[in-house]
N, C-alpha and C positions, 0 to 999 in steps of 0.2 A: 871664578870658581876653581878650586884646586882639584887635582885628580882624585884624591882620597874622598872628597865629598861627592864627586861625580860618580865614582864607582859605587859608592854606597846607595846612590839614588837610582842606578840602572834597573834593578828588579822592579821597583815601583813604577819607573817610567814604562817598562814593558807592559805592566799591568794597568797602565793609565790611571795610576793612583796619585799622581803628583798634581799639585795646584798648577794653574796655568802659568803663574810666575816661576815656579820651580822648573816646570817643563821648559819654559823659554830660556832660563839661565843654563839648564843642562844642554839644550840644543846649541846654544851659543858656544859652550865649552866644547861640545863634540865637533863643531865645525873647525875648531882650531887644534884639536888634539887627536892625532892618529891612534895613540895608544888606547885611549878611552873608546874611540870608535871601534877598534879591534875587539875590545872587551864586550862592547854592546853586540857586535856581530856574533861573538862566541856564545853569549847568553841566548841570542835569538836562535842560533843553530842548536844549542842544547834543548831549548824549548821545543823546536821542531822534532828533534830526535825522540824526546820523551813523549810527545803526543802522537807520534807515528806508530805504525804497526811494525816498523823495522826492528824494534826491540822485542825479542821473544822472552817468554818466561824462562827463568833459570831454574833448573832442577839440580839441587846439590847431589853429588854422589852419595850412595847409601851410607858409607862409613862416616862421611862428614855430617850428614843429616843426623845420624844416630848420636854422634859426639855432641853436636849442638843441642839436641833435645836433652841429652843426659845432663849437660851443663845447665840448661834452663831449669830442669827439675831439681838439680842440686841447689841452685840459687834460690829457688822457691822454698825448699826445705830450710835453708839457712836463714832466709828472711822470716819464716814462721818461727824458727827457734829463737832468733833475736827478739821477736815480738813477745814471745812467751817469757823470755828472761827479763825483758823490760817490764812486763806486767808484774812479774814476781818481785822485781826490785821495787816497783811502786807500792805493792802490797806490803812488803817488808818495811819500807819507809813509813807508810801510814801506821803500821802496827807500832813501830818504834816511837813515832810521834804521839800516838795514843797513850803508850806506856809512860812517856815523859809527862804528858798532861795529867795522867792519873797520879803520878808521883808528886807533881807540883801541887795538885789539889789536896792530896792527903797531907803533905807537909804544911800547906797553908792552913788546912783545917785543924791539924793538931796544934799549930802555933796559936790559934785563937783561944784555945781552952786554957 
């Protein structure tokens, strides 16, 4: 097993989501590869840190929180505006298509007479 494959399997290995064959191959690789063992240890440590109470909730300073919320609201307004413009474009396209169909039908009908 190559290191790229090994590193890709490490998260699933920690979650015990590998087949027994995959786990065996990975463990064989880990026995002979110090770099991958180090990456496994780092992932295990990260897991312990994330599941522990050592991490405290982060509260952003008020100016930063205000700026972030302002950007969120701006993005929401832009998304809504884009949606409205798209819907208007679809409506205009349908109207144009309807007009073309009417012109075609009128031309075809007058050609029959």
